[in-house]
N, C-alpha and C positions, 0 to 999 in steps of 0.2 A: 318714644315712648310717651306721651302723652293722650296721643292719638291712639296706640294703642291694649291700653285705659279705658279711652271711649271709646273704642269697636266692644268694645270684652262688656262694659253696660250698656250701650243697644241694646247689643246681644241678649243679655238678662230681660231688657222688657219686652224686650219684642218677645222671643220665646221662641220663637216658630222660623220657617225659610218663606224666603223672598214666593215659593211655589204653595203657599198650602194657605195664602190671603183670598179672600173673599171678602171684598167689599162694593158695596151695594152702592157708595158715590165716590165715581175717581173723576181726580181732574188730572190735565196735563197739561202742562206746560207745554209751547208748543211753540218750535225753532222762530230766529225774527228774522231770516234772510231766507227768500223766493226758496234757492235754492233745494236746505236746507230744509221750508218746510214741508218743499214735493216731495227729499227720498228722508222723509218721516211719515209717510203717508202709507208705508206696510206697515207701521207697529199699529201706525192707526188702526187698517187692516184685524192688523192680528191678536189686540189688542177689545175690539170688538167681538169677531171670534169665538173669544173665550170666557171673556167674562158677559157671556149674554144679559144676565137679569142685572146688570149694572146701570146706570146710571150714569155716563158720558161725559163729562167738561171737557171742552179744549180752549187754552185760552191764545189767544192770536191775538196780533198787530190792527189793529182796523181798518189801512190798506191791506195786506194779504188778506183778509176775511175772505174775497173773491175764488182767490188760488184754492178752500178747501169749502167753501160752501157746501157746494153741491152734494159733494157724498156723504156717504149716508153709517159712516161708525159715530156716529156718534150723534147725543139729544139736546145740546145746548151749544153755541159760540157766548164765549165770554172773549171781548173784547179789552185786551191794555195795553196801553205806548205809555212805560213809566219816564220817557224820555221825548215824546210832543203831546198828548193831552190830558195824558193824566202823572203830567211831572207836578212835583211845590206835595212836603209833605202833609195838609188837606188833603189829597184825592191818591194820595199812601195809602193813608190810613184807611181810607173809605174803602180801598178797594180792599185791604184786609179783611176791612168788618164783613164783607159781601160773601171773602169764602166762609167766614166764619158761622157766618146766617145759613148761607149751603149749608155748612154741616157734612162735610166727604170725608172720606174714611183713608181716603189712599188717595196721598199725591205723590203722578210723577214726573219729573225731573228734566224734559231732551234735549236740555240749554248745560250748559255748563258753567254759568255763572256763580258768580256767589249770591248778588244778588237775586237773582231766579231761587233759591235754595230760599235767599233769608226769607221770600212771603210768606211761605208757605210755611218756615217752621213758625213765622208771628202769629200765622190764622189758625194756630195750634192743630194742623189736620194731626193725625195719630202717625197714621205710613206716610215716610215722606220717601221715596228713590231716587239715587240717580245717582251721578261717579263722582269720585270723589278725586276732585278738582279743586282748583284755587281756595284750595281752604276751606270747602266748607261742607270735611264731612263731617263733626259732630251737628253737622243739622238737620242727618240727615239718620233717617230708624234705618237703610236696609243700603248699604253702602257699594258701588262697582270698581270694584277695579280699571282703569284704562290699561289697555293692549300695550302690553310693553317686551320688549326681546332684551337682552343684556339690561335690563332694569332700565330701561330708558323706556319713553313711551312715544311712539311708534304712531302715526297716520294706520284709518283704516278707514275705506268709505261712509258715509256717514248714515245708510242705506242697514251695512250691516252691525256697526256700532248702536243702534237707536233699537237691531231686532234683537238684537243678547241683552234687553235689558226685557225685554216681551218676553225672549226668553225661562228669563230666572225668574221671572213672574207664573211660567208657569205655562203658557204659552204653547199652541204645538202650531198654528196655522203661518210659517215664515217664511212665506214664500220673497223674494225679493222685488217683487215688477211695483213700476213706482206708477200709481192710477192716480187720474182725477178725469175731472167731468165738467164739462160746461153747460150753462145755461139756457133753453132752446132764445132766448130772448136773443144772448150772445152771438149763437148760429143764424138768426134770424137778422144781425147782423154786416154777419159774415154773406151770409146770402145777395142782397140786395147793394151791400160796397165791392163783391164781384160781378154783381151786372152791368154798378154804373161806368165802373171800369172795362166791360167785356173781355171780362176774366169767361172760361165754359172750360167745363172737363174735360182735356188731356193736355193746357198746358202748364206748360213747365211753368211752374209757383217759386221763386223763389222769396224766403220771408232776410233780412240780413239784421242782423242785430250788433252793429258799431260802438255800445258803447258801456260800462261796466258801476252802477254804483259802489263796489266796496274802490272806485280809487284810479287815475292815469296811470297804475300797471301795468292794467286788465288789457291797455286797448291800443288795438293794430293800429296798423298808420291810416288816413284819411284817403291816400292818392293810393293806398295796395287795394281801400278796399273797392277803389271806385273802378280799378282800373280791370281789379276778378267779374265784378257787373257790367260791364262792356264788352268782355269778351263772353260771357254766359249769354252776352244776349245779341253779341253777334252773332254766334255759335248755335245757336240753340233756339233764338226764337222769346229766353227766357221774358217771365214777370216779375222782376224788379218789384222788392219790399223790402225800406228800411222803416223800422220802427227803433224809433227810439228811447230811452227811460227818463224820466223827469232830467233839467237836466242836461240834457244830452241835444234836444234837438238842435242845436248849436254843429255839434259832430253832422249828423244828420243834411244837415243844410250844409256841411265842408266836403261833404261824399257826394252829393247831386253837384255842387261846380262844377268839385272835374273832373267829371263824368262826362267825355261827349255822345252818349245817350239817353234815350230818355226813358226813368226809372217810373211808377208810378209814386203818384201826389204824395204818402202819408208822410213825409221827411219832418214833417211842423210841426205834426203832432203826436203826441202825449195818450197812446189808445189804455187805458184803464184795462188790467191785469182779467179783467173777466172777457175783455174783447181783445186781445194778446195772445190768450192761452183757444182763442175758440180760432182766431187765427195762424196763429201755428196747426190746430188740428186740420186743417182746413191746404194748408203749403204741398209742395211736393216736396220742398228741405229747408234744411236750417242752415244757416253760415251762422257764427256768432261767437263774438270773445268767452267765453267760461267765463262766462253769467250765467245769473238765475234762471232767465226763458230756457236756456239751453236746456232744462232740465223737464220744462213744458214740450216738448220734441219727442226726449224718450219714453214720454208713457204719453204719449199719442202714435207710435213706433214710427214712427217720422227718421227719415237719415239725416243725420246732423252730421254735420264737422265744425268744428269746436279747434277754433286759434287759440295757445295755448302755455303764458310765456314764464310768471311768477310763481303760481299755484304750485303746490305737489298736484299732481294725476293722483295718485292713491287718494283722498280725501274723495273722490268724486270717480274710481274704477269701478263700477258695475254699468251691468244693465249696457253693455258697449258692441252688441252684435250690430246696430243700425250705426254707431254712431264713429266714427273718425278723430280723436287727438293729434293735433298736429301739435308739434316742440322741439324745438329746439339744443343740443344738449350742450348750457352754459354752465359753467363752471359758477358763475353765485344764482344761479338759478335751483331749488326755490327758495326764498329771500320773502314771499310773504308782504312786502312792502306796499303801500298805496301807491306809492313813487318812483319811480325807476331813478335817485342819485347820481346813477355811472348814465351809458350811455344807450341804455337798454335792450343788448345786443341781445333776449331774450325772446324780445317782439320783431325789431327790425330785422334777422336775417331769418322770418319766416318770409320768405319771397309772394309776391301773387300766382307767382308756377307755381310752387307746392303747394297752396291753394286749389286753383285750380288743377293740378294733375287728379288730385282728391276729389273735387264735384265730377269733371267727367268718369271714374272710376265708380261715386255713385251714381255717376248717370244712367248708365249706361248698364252693372248689378241691381239697381232697382226699377228697370225698362222707365225713368221717368219719361223718355219722349216720346210719341207715342208715333208712330211710321204712318 
């Protein structure tokens, strides 16, 4: 009853549909995860095409800035990290005051969190758009209902979720293709690195991402990665690059130690995201756990093999023309737990042979080994 009254009050105050908004200054609160940030690029593109005369700012974590900073869909990046360098009441209030000074007239919330809506509410942004989740609807002037079936919220891929919001704002450009752009300096770094490693055009270059920031439940076995790498080197002369994320160097080193063949020596270094993007842009094939950088491969139209266990594939079910998702149907998945409380069967039952079969199919289908 109370939420219904609040909605009626909001409609009386705004007095117009979202599609009629004509803002001059827009701020978009972007997602906090790498994969979700990549999946919001179609929404950023749609907003840019629709609000051609508006000044568009995006709020992103500083560590994720390299992912989107070369795109042309916005005019300004505002760095904000509430659980990092911007933590604490003083910095929180400073962020709110900074938003007030910029005098935005439309705030678009891509994350579903209560805290993201609270910032825009306290910053007195007059129009605030987002999904009605996590008891935050009263802070939004324009609420979108989550996708439901039989009254229950159901997963949909994030590209669709974000573009649906853009559609309600009047956007007509709703292409689901995710888009990234690398910097000239990052591309130059890859050129130099490949030259140093003797990698030439035509080499089967495979990037493996064996970690997952989300938690250990998403991680496939070290010995499994090692067996796949050894086999692809023996069968195709593949050049294998193991790319760990923050806190995952130990995983990469363990894979190298378990291998009988030799990988390219990147397993002891965490690449910045801009260099990792450029590296994946130049590789032949990406083999990855279900983690953020897998979406770099999609953005650069690369064949991708995803080893997926505890997560629901419906959240990332988009642009799968060149993506092979390998899953096992187990009764406890998807659980979305960071650590498995049981035997991790969703991942251990995905054998190296299954991943190798997918890799061989992809290599043949896309002619990745030149005769």
